[in-house]
C-alpha positions, 0 to 999 in steps of 0.5 A: 565363203560367207560374206559379212552380210550373209550372217554375223560375228562377234564383239569384244568392244572397241578399245581406246585409241592405241599408243604411238608406234615404235620408231623405225630407222626407215623414214616415212613421208606423207602428209594430210590431204583435203585440208579444207576445214578452215574454209568450212569453219568460216561457214560454221562461224558465220565469218563476214565475207565480201559479196560477189560483184558479178551476178549470173543467171541459170534456171537451176543451180545444184549446190554440192558436187558429191554423188547426190549432186552429180546424180541430180546432174546426170538425171537432168542431162539424161532427160535433155535439160542442160541449162544448169550449173553444179557448184562444188567447194573443193577442187575435186568433186565427188565427196566421199567418192574422191580418189588419188593416184600415184606411181603404184596404183589409183586408190580411194579416199572413201567409198571403195565398192558398190554392192551388186544391186538388187533388181529393185535398185533400178537407178543403180542398175541404170547408171552402171549399165550406162557406164559399162559395168552391166552388159547384156544382163551380166556384170562385168567380171573384171569389176567383180571383186576377185577372190579372196574377198575378205579375211579376219586376223584373230587369235594370232592368225588369218582366217577366210571370211569375217565371221569369226570361226577360230575359237567359236563355240557351239553356243556361238554358232547357235547364235549365228544361226538364230540371228540369221533367221531373224534377219531373214524374217526382216528381209521377208517383210520387204521393209528393208530395201536399198534405196530405203524409200522403196520399203517405207510403205511396208514398215509396220509398227513393229519395224518402226519401233526399231528406230526407238532403241539402239542396236545393242539394246535390241540384241540384249532384248533378243538374248544375243550374248555371243561376244563374236556375234556382237563384235561383228554387229559392232564392226558392221555399224562402225563400217557402214555408219561410223557408229558403235553398236550402242550408237546406231539404231536397231533399225539401222543395224538390222538394215545393214544385214536385211537390205541385201540379198543373202547370196549377193554376188560381188561387190563391184570394186575398182582400184580407185573404189567408187572413184571409178564411177566419179570419173565416168560422171565428171567426164560426162558432166564436166561442162556443168561443173564449177569447182572451188566455188564456196557457197556462202548464202542461199536466199529466196529472191522473188519467185526464185533464188539467189545463190552467192558463191565466192566466185559469183552470185547466181539467180535461179528458178530452182535450187538443188541443195546437195551438200551435206545437210549440216550445212543447210542452216548455215547457208540457207537464209531462215532455215532452222537447225537440224538437231537430230542429225549427227555426223561421224568423223573418220580417218582414211589413210593411204599407205604406199608399200614398196614391198609386201610385209610378212603375213601378206600371203593370201591377202584379200581385198578387205583385211580386218583385224579382230578387236581393233578400234579401226576397220582394217585395210583394203588393197588397191591392187587386188583387182590386178591380173599380174601374177606377182605384186610387190608394190601396193597401196593399202587404204586403212579406214578408221571411224572414230565411233564410241565417243562424242563426235565433237570430242572425236573431232577435237582429237582428229584435228588436234593431233599431228600427222606424225601422231596419226601416222603412228596410230595407223601403223601401230594398228596394222602392226597387230597383224603385220609386226614389221609393216613399217619396214615396207612403207614408203609413204602415208597420206591421211584424210581427216574427215570431221563430218564424213557421214550422217549417223543413223542413231536412235530416232533419226529415221523417224525424225521431223528433221528428215521429213522436213528435208524430204519435203523441200522448200518452195523451189528448193529441193534437198538431195543427199544420202543424209535424207536417209540418215546414212551414207551409201551411194544408192541413197545419194543417187536416189535422192539426187534423182528424186530432186531432179525429177521434182525440179523438172516438174516445177520448171518444165511441167514434166520430163516429157515436156522438157524433152520436147522443149529441147527437141524444138530448140 
């Protein structure tokens, strides 16, 4: 079976939001989760706040407990430096790797897999080895996605794999082949890597030029007309970037395909998605983590920094800013706006099913519906070794791509839970007409700024260069520094920031190790 990254497929365009689902006799419970936008909007609107009455001291303060902040903490702790705190606004750390659990299964609220890393992804292999996913040179079989991995509902029936085969013509297959050859050429340059920083030195003018046009424009220029091929390219950019084919840069679109090995094994996945790794990290680093700490102001103070949170203020020699970068101008005193950064809103829904619906035979881990404006659903119980599964949790993903993000956010926040529930159920009903008879509960996460969108010009923007350089004693760490949101990028920038901070306050990692040994 060819996976989505191994070749390609087609596009009919993204329809507008579907209408409400027909009412059913069975009541469906549920509600919104992680409703913290009111607190976030207080930062945006610069609402006055009461300065904290208590001031504490910590040589290093990490702001933001997503994967970048946690990986910065992981590296500091790993190198023997333990004098730091990690401040997180939410009750649960993890950002897009947060998860939930009910009486049926654990399930993700965002990132739900880690592709098996290439050999060049040294840091990813290191952390997965530490936590037992890579043992004696072998990937732990129970964490590798079971078969069937992916399927596509198209023209009234399911097919294995996401590359449309049902109805594909000879001309479509010829474009698949030609596109695959172009991707192989780009892969061969070594400029498309994960993490992306490893390939920066190999990106010549022709590759940098890809940042100056959209993926749709590049496909047009190269003569790729197949509706199936273009659908798959559009699906891929919506899936990884929350951006339509016309919104993502050609560089980002091609990176999706060219940055992975053609015959990759995996992916690695768990019922709670990347929440598995989050559990491991918070279990190890919990002594540094302080949740429900909304940071309101970060300012230079002498040769160091002052970080004011709602609970207390902290004086520090250095700061790692690992929150989403759109917050930086609102929190860091004197920090200029970042106009090139745009953020994609998402809706993630977890549906608890009391029984499997018709059409669920042969259900895959990832189930995609051709022509849907959403991205399909992932089955949380797919990794189970039980011979029969009746109850399950489906995680449904919907990137609000193809519209102005501000307009999409207004729709996102303006609609009721009942309205979003019905939109989600109606979308799944395309493939499972009687799905509402099986649903017990639908919980919905509205994420207005889910991920940085790698639009035209973002990769080479001055904003990203400024963030990567950092400030005097303040280093930025977030997947935003790559322009797109995947775990490998978050980890890279988190570790890089930790390395720079160690160099500033300890001279080198070796000196920190020796200093802690003496103490």
